[in-house]
C-alpha positions in Angstrom: 23.0 80.2 84.2 26.3 81.6 85.2 28.6 80.6 88.1 27.4 83.5 90.4 23.8 82.7 89.8 24.3 79.1 90.7 26.2 79.9 93.9 23.4 82.3 94.9 20.6 79.8 94.1 22.2 76.9 95.9 23.2 79.1 98.9 19.6 80.2 99.3 18.3 76.6 99.0 20.6 75.8 101.9 19.2 78.8 103.8 22.6 80.4 104.2 23.3 84.1 104.2 26.3 85.5 102.4 27.9 86.0 105.8 27.3 82.4 106.8 28.7 81.0 103.5 31.7 83.4 103.8 32.4 82.2 107.3 32.4 78.6 106.1 34.8 79.5 103.3 36.9 81.9 105.4 36.2 84.8 102.9 34.3 88.0 103.4 30.6 88.6 102.6 31.9 91.1 100.0 33.7 88.2 98.2 30.5 86.2 98.1 28.7 89.3 96.8 31.3 89.8 94.0 31.0 86.1 93.0 27.2 86.2 92.9 27.1 89.4 90.9 29.8 88.3 88.4 32.2 91.0 89.5 34.7 88.3 90.7 35.4 84.6 90.5 36.3 82.2 93.2 39.7 80.6 92.9 40.1 76.8 92.5 40.4 76.2 96.2 37.2 78.1 96.9 35.4 76.3 94.1 36.3 73.0 95.8 35.1 74.3 99.1 31.9 75.6 97.7 31.3 72.3 96.0 31.9 70.4 99.3 29.8 72.8 101.5 26.9 73.0 99.1 27.1 69.4 98.0 27.3 70.1 94.3 29.8 69.2 91.7 32.4 71.6 90.4 31.3 70.6 86.9 27.8 71.9 87.6 29.2 75.2 88.9 31.4 75.9 85.9 29.2 74.6 83.2 26.9 76.9 81.3 23.9 74.6 81.8 21.2 74.8 84.5 
């Protein structure tokens, strides 16, 4: 499972829309869409924020395991 798939899966488990997650991260919905589709990658600061907001480790996000 790739980074974008993991972000999408966990975001949905938390019941967050792309707009809501974007608002929490201070990024656009389009940025979230790019990350989830693999057309972009969050920077280190956004990875840290995603990790904190979704209560998952950065290691989980960037590893190739499920």
